[in-house]
N, C-alpha and C positions, 0 to 999 in steps of 0.2 A: 504494500500500500504506500502511496506517495502523495505529497502535496505538490500541486502544479500551480505556478504563478505565471501570469501573462502580464507583461509590462506593455500595456496598450500604446503608450506614447512613443515607444521605440519601434513599434511594428509598422511594416510597410503594407500590411493588410492582405486580405485573401485575393484581391483582384491583381495586385502587383506581385505578390509572392505566393502565399498559400501553402508553403512547404509543410508546415505543421499539420494542416488538414490532410494532406496527401500521405505523409509518412506515419501518422498515428494509426496503428492497426486496431485500436480499440474504440475509435470514434470519439475521443475525448473532446476534440475541437469541432466546431461548425462555424460557417460564415456568420459574422455578426452584421448588424444593421447600422449601428452608430458609427460616426466618424470620429477619429482622434483629432488632436490639434493640428496635425499636419495634413489632414484631409483624407487620410487612409481609413479603410474599413477593416479594423482588426477582427480576428475570430473571437469567439466566446468559448469559454470552457463549458461545454454542454453536459459532460458526464465525467466529472472528476473521480467518482468512485470506481470507474473502470480502469483508471490509470494503473499500469503495472510497474511504473518507474523505470522503464527501459531507457529513457532519456533521449530517444531518437529526435523528438521535437526540439529539445534543447541543443543537441549536437548539430542538427542541420539548419537551425534558424540563423540566417546570415546577419540578423540585427541583434542577436543576443537578447531577445525580448521574452524568452521563456526560461524559467528556472524549475527544475524538478528536484525535490528532496525527499528522502525516505522519511516516513512518519516516525516519530519517537515511540519508544515503548509505552509511554504514558498515553499518547494519542491513540495507539493501537488498542490499548487496554480499554479505553473509553468507548471505542467503537464496538469491541467484542462484548462489552457489558450491556449493550442495549438490547 
């Protein structure tokens, strides 16, 4: 399980780039509708729970607009206890 963070203001959007949408095998990202300050349409995190933490989106993002971090034991324990 992982935490995915998208830094929208760094992103060139799905129209100009879209690499994260295409490399994610779990469908975590989908095209967004809102524009960032630069006028790009960044993706949104549609299904964070499906993220396996492979890091492909973070590795291939040319703008370094995505961070993937493993959840801590405390965060995992909170989810399992639900």
